[in-house]
BAVOVEX-805678 format. One line per 8 residues: number of its first residue (from 1); their letters; for each residue x, y, z of C-alpha. Coordinates in Angstrom, 2 decimals. Layout:
BEGIN
NUM = a = X Y Z; ...
//
This chain:
BEGIN
1 = mnrleetp = 1.57 -30.81 -29.96; 0.97 -33.33 -27.22; 0.00 -32.46 -23.76; 1.95 -33.69 -21.06; 0.44 -36.06 -18.74; 2.85 -37.83 -16.44; 6.39 -37.01 -17.91; 8.24 -34.41 -15.93
9 = havdspgs = 8.94 -32.52 -18.93; 7.30 -30.98 -21.87; 9.60 -31.78 -24.58; 7.27 -31.04 -27.16; 6.45 -27.41 -25.95; 6.73 -24.66 -28.35; 10.35 -22.67 -28.22; 12.06 -26.34 -27.32
17 = daeghpfe = 15.41 -26.17 -29.41; 16.99 -29.29 -30.07; 20.25 -27.32 -31.07; 20.47 -25.91 -27.81; 19.48 -22.61 -26.01; 20.81 -19.63 -27.31; 22.48 -18.78 -24.07; 24.37 -21.88 -24.21
25 = rltpelim = 26.79 -19.46 -26.81; 27.46 -17.21 -23.59; 30.96 -18.44 -23.09; 33.44 -16.58 -20.56; 35.51 -15.48 -23.85; 32.04 -13.76 -25.44; 31.17 -12.23 -22.24; 34.42 -10.57 -21.56
33 = aavesagl = 34.48 -9.74 -25.50; 31.03 -7.96 -25.12; 32.03 -5.78 -22.09; 35.62 -5.16 -23.78; 33.75 -3.97 -26.96; 32.04 -1.16 -24.46; 35.85 0.26 -24.09; 36.86 -1.41 -21.14
41 = lcdgrlfa = 39.39 -3.74 -20.19; 38.81 -7.01 -18.41; 41.07 -8.96 -16.30; 39.58 -12.28 -16.08; 37.42 -12.52 -12.86; 33.83 -13.42 -13.84; 30.96 -14.95 -11.86; 27.68 -15.94 -12.78
49 = lnsyenrv = 24.93 -14.08 -10.81; 21.18 -15.72 -10.03; 19.06 -14.85 -12.86; 17.16 -16.66 -14.90; 15.00 -14.41 -17.42; 18.45 -12.73 -18.54; 21.87 -13.97 -18.03; 23.91 -11.66 -15.30
57 = yqvgidda = 27.41 -11.94 -14.59; 30.12 -9.79 -12.35; 32.83 -8.75 -14.51; 36.17 -7.94 -13.16; 37.50 -4.65 -14.63; 41.16 -3.80 -14.91; 41.98 -1.34 -12.47; 38.93 -0.48 -11.50
65 = qpliakfy = 35.32 -1.87 -9.59; 33.88 -4.87 -11.29; 30.71 -4.13 -12.86; 27.56 -6.28 -13.46; 26.79 -7.43 -17.16; 22.94 -8.21 -18.05; 22.44 -9.96 -21.29; 19.21 -9.62 -22.42
73 = rperwsda = 16.79 -12.97 -23.45; 16.70 -12.91 -27.06; 13.09 -12.08 -28.78; 11.76 -11.15 -25.75; 11.90 -7.13 -25.61; 12.69 -5.18 -28.78; 15.13 -2.32 -28.62; 12.62 0.08 -28.45
81 = qiaeehdf = 11.29 -1.61 -25.35; 15.01 -1.88 -23.61; 15.05 1.54 -24.64; 12.08 2.90 -22.61; 13.23 0.88 -19.79; 16.93 2.60 -19.56; 14.99 6.08 -20.45; 12.94 5.55 -17.31
89 = cfalleqe = 15.53 4.84 -14.92; 17.87 7.63 -16.56; 14.70 10.03 -15.79; 14.52 8.46 -12.01; 18.28 9.38 -11.83; 17.56 12.76 -12.50; 15.21 13.20 -9.76; 18.24 11.73 -7.47
97 = lpvvapll = 16.16 8.57 -6.68; 18.25 5.55 -5.82; 18.05 2.93 -8.74; 20.72 1.30 -10.19; 20.65 2.35 -13.65; 22.56 1.29 -17.11; 25.71 2.92 -17.66; 26.56 4.61 -20.90
105 = legdqaga = 28.89 2.58 -23.05; 32.16 3.53 -24.21; 34.58 2.34 -27.15; 32.77 1.38 -30.37; 29.29 1.81 -28.77; 30.08 4.98 -26.93; 27.07 7.00 -25.42; 24.62 3.97 -25.93
113 = slghydgf = 23.11 2.11 -22.81; 22.49 -0.93 -24.51; 25.27 -2.87 -26.30; 25.05 -5.40 -29.48; 27.98 -7.91 -29.63; 27.61 -11.64 -31.43; 23.72 -11.52 -31.74; 23.48 -10.52 -27.88
121 = rfalyprr = 22.09 -7.41 -26.57; 23.54 -6.42 -23.08; 23.54 -3.38 -20.43; 26.70 -2.79 -18.28; 25.77 -1.70 -14.31; 27.55 -0.47 -11.35; 27.84 -3.26 -8.70; 26.03 -2.09 -5.94
129 = gghapeld = 25.86 -4.10 -2.24; 23.18 -4.22 0.08; 20.06 -6.73 1.67; 16.64 -6.93 1.24; 14.38 -4.51 3.43; 13.16 -5.81 6.59; 9.46 -5.68 6.14; 8.49 -6.05 9.72
137 = nldnlhtl = 10.39 -2.67 10.33; 7.43 0.04 10.03; 10.19 2.93 9.57; 11.23 0.84 6.80; 8.04 0.15 5.05; 7.10 4.07 5.65; 10.81 4.81 3.61; 9.77 2.54 1.15
145 = gkfvgrih = 6.32 4.12 0.47; 8.38 7.44 0.19; 10.61 6.38 -2.51; 7.60 4.12 -4.47; 5.66 7.66 -4.35; 8.55 9.18 -5.94; 9.13 6.65 -8.84; 5.58 6.81 -9.53
153 = avgavkpf = 5.24 10.42 -9.61; 8.14 10.33 -12.18; 6.27 7.51 -13.96; 3.00 9.28 -14.44; 4.90 12.02 -16.19; 4.24 10.13 -19.57; 3.46 6.71 -20.70; 5.67 4.00 -22.25
161 = vhrpaida = 4.86 3.98 -25.87; 6.38 0.47 -26.89; 6.18 -1.39 -23.20; 3.11 -3.39 -22.66; 0.68 -3.09 -19.77; -0.29 -5.35 -17.09; -4.00 -6.74 -17.93; -6.45 -9.50 -17.50
169 = msfgddsa = -5.66 -10.51 -21.35; -1.99 -11.26 -21.54; -1.51 -11.97 -17.65; -4.24 -13.97 -17.34; -6.17 -15.62 -20.75; -2.90 -15.98 -22.55; -1.06 -17.39 -19.81; -4.09 -20.02 -18.76
177 = ayvreyfv = -4.38 -21.05 -22.43; -0.56 -21.75 -22.88; -0.25 -23.83 -19.77; -3.63 -25.42 -20.57; -2.66 -26.28 -24.48; 1.04 -27.83 -23.35; 1.28 -28.47 -19.73; -1.26 -29.07 -17.72
185 = prdlaavy = -2.23 -33.08 -17.24; -5.11 -34.20 -19.05; -6.78 -35.69 -15.95; -6.89 -32.05 -14.25; -7.74 -30.01 -17.62; -11.54 -29.84 -16.83; -10.89 -28.64 -13.23; -8.13 -26.05 -14.27
193 = dsvvadll = -10.77 -24.60 -16.79; -13.33 -24.12 -14.17; -10.91 -22.77 -11.41; -9.78 -20.33 -14.31; -12.69 -19.11 -15.72; -14.02 -18.21 -12.16; -10.87 -16.41 -11.34; -10.79 -14.40 -14.47
201 = aavresms = -14.36 -13.24 -14.16; -13.62 -12.45 -10.34; -10.49 -10.37 -11.84; -12.50 -8.50 -14.65; -15.32 -7.66 -12.15; -12.81 -6.17 -9.59; -11.00 -4.26 -12.37; -14.04 -3.16 -14.12
209 = tleeadyi = -13.44 0.29 -12.41; -9.86 0.74 -13.83; -9.27 3.27 -16.38; -6.77 4.09 -19.04; -5.63 7.26 -16.73; -5.00 4.67 -14.04; -2.03 3.14 -16.05; 1.62 4.88 -15.08
217 = rvhgdchp = 4.78 3.34 -15.56; 5.75 1.42 -12.62; 8.82 -0.74 -11.39; 6.34 -4.15 -12.48; 8.43 -6.46 -10.29; 8.88 -4.67 -7.13; 9.00 -7.25 -4.69; 11.99 -6.82 -1.69
225 = gnilwrde = 14.33 -9.27 -3.71; 14.70 -6.24 -6.26; 15.30 -3.87 -3.48; 18.97 -3.42 -1.82; 18.62 -1.76 1.43; 22.11 -0.03 2.01; 22.68 3.43 4.09; 19.23 3.62 5.50
233 = lphfvdfd = 18.07 3.77 1.95; 16.24 1.46 -0.51; 18.02 1.11 -3.76; 15.73 -0.13 -6.59; 17.28 -2.90 -8.69; 16.08 -4.75 -11.91; 13.68 -2.71 -13.98; 13.48 -5.46 -16.65
241 = darmapai = 9.75 -5.87 -16.02; 8.62 -2.23 -16.18; 5.44 -1.62 -17.75; 2.12 0.26 -17.52; 0.04 -0.47 -14.75; -1.78 1.26 -11.80; 0.17 2.41 -8.72; -0.83 -0.71 -6.70
249 = qdvwmllc = 1.21 -2.90 -8.72; 3.87 -1.51 -6.80; 2.35 -1.53 -3.71; 1.06 -4.87 -3.01; 4.24 -6.51 -3.81; 5.42 -5.20 -0.56; 2.82 -6.46 1.56; 3.24 -10.27 3.24
257 = gerhrqqv = 1.74 -12.45 6.17; -1.82 -12.46 7.56; -4.37 -10.03 6.53; -4.03 -7.84 9.97; -0.20 -7.80 9.31; -0.91 -6.43 5.44; -3.01 -3.87 6.73; -0.58 -2.35 9.12
265 = qlgeildg = 2.05 -2.42 6.02; -0.15 -0.86 4.05; -0.84 2.06 6.25; 2.65 2.72 6.33; 3.61 2.22 3.11; 0.72 4.64 1.64; 1.28 7.39 4.64; 5.03 7.57 3.18
273 = ysqfhnfe = 3.90 7.34 -0.54; 1.14 9.92 -0.27; 3.93 12.68 0.70; 5.16 12.59 -2.89; 2.29 11.20 -5.03; -1.45 10.97 -4.98; -3.03 7.41 -4.06; -6.56 6.85 -5.00
281 = hrqlrwie = -8.51 4.52 -2.42; -10.34 2.78 -4.76; -6.94 1.06 -6.04; -7.08 -1.26 -2.85; -9.88 -3.24 -4.53; -7.80 -4.03 -7.22; -5.20 -5.78 -4.77; -6.36 -9.42 -5.14
289 = afralrlm = -6.84 -9.03 -9.06; -3.17 -8.29 -9.43; -2.06 -11.14 -7.26; -4.23 -13.31 -9.20; -2.97 -12.18 -12.61; 0.63 -12.46 -10.86; 0.05 -16.40 -9.86; -1.32 -17.18 -13.56
297 = yfsawlar = 1.71 -15.34 -14.82; 4.29 -17.00 -13.06; 3.26 -20.34 -13.90; 3.14 -19.72 -17.81; 6.70 -17.94 -17.55; 7.87 -21.18 -16.13; 6.25 -23.07 -18.76; 7.54 -20.90 -21.72
305 = rwhdpafp = 10.74 -20.81 -20.39; 11.15 -24.65 -19.53; 13.19 -25.43 -22.77; 15.90 -23.10 -21.48; 17.90 -25.64 -19.34; 18.56 -23.39 -16.37; 14.79 -23.55 -15.43; 14.60 -27.35 -15.16
313 = rafpwfnt = 17.66 -27.28 -12.88; 16.32 -24.14 -10.67; 12.89 -25.45 -10.57; 12.71 -29.04 -10.28; 9.33 -29.33 -8.78; 7.52 -27.15 -11.86; 5.51 -29.36 -14.06; 4.70 -32.41 -12.02
321 = prywgdhi = 1.56 -33.68 -11.40; 1.45 -32.47 -7.90; 2.79 -29.21 -8.95; -0.36 -28.89 -11.22; -2.53 -30.20 -7.91; -1.16 -27.49 -6.20; -1.52 -24.81 -8.58; -4.97 -25.35 -8.70
329 = lelreqla = -5.71 -25.25 -4.85; -3.61 -22.22 -5.08; -6.16 -20.41 -7.86; -8.87 -21.74 -5.88; -7.59 -19.68 -2.26; -6.90 -16.82 -4.62; -10.59 -16.99 -5.86; -12.01 -17.25 -2.30
337 = afneaplq = -9.70 -13.71 -1.33; -12.24 -11.89 -3.76; -14.77 -12.45 -1.20; -13.18 -10.68 1.53; -13.51 -6.78 1.96; -10.47 -5.10 0.41; -7.55 -3.86 2.91; -8.10 -0.42 4.14
345 = wl = -6.12 2.91 3.93; -7.18 4.37 7.31
//
């Protein structure tokens, strides 16, 4: 394989498919046929929603409210891993938590939450409205903390068996190795290697006190875009990235802005969180480590999906010499963050 130098697209990267991406077979006819195989009658209305890892559509249902149909990316998760995602959502619903969980199908696939049709796996969800939470509202943050604490109380009951964990190897080393091999421009490779080596050393030092018992089932991608605020409550959606991780993974992603602002946000979130689940102060030192791993994983995620035509269209700024220069600077700035004292919960 040739490493990309100045060209905008890594056409020789693994996963490229000259015959087209599997999602190109998701025609309106196939989508509606899949939904109707679950015992429903479509009315012909179909709208694509913003989603890149999977494909998600609002589908009109005859004499009923529209539903959301999610078609899973082929070969990303096994059936067992998807089942664990669904079972986690069902366990949260049983505790009356506001999560948007998959529906049980009818028709030929009655009783299942994961449908199969013409080589695709899909799930149906109720349509929910709402807007992203206002993170400047301290009352909102306190409420978010309470519900994240309740989610983690359920998540700590038992582990995922099939779903992987967020760790330095898979999110850090593997991500760096992939982009280094196939995407990083040759003239930036040496500096990229140096920064990544220092950053991963800092990550591992920070996470040296992390124990197996710290890992619980978490949402995994708990940013404001995956929270719908309605009726004065947060509704958590898209558990597709649910994994084993320490509690701080779902907390730090709710923080934003300058350090003093994050300090105030953290206090409100954890004050609410601790009403329903124990939070250990020592997890605060892992925030920068998990931020670093997410930076590296996101870059590799884009690289691994670059053969999907939706990605070059949605992320045209990726995989250019300027992008990689900015990314290296971003990693350096994250490395510097390890020199600061961890945020405190007072």
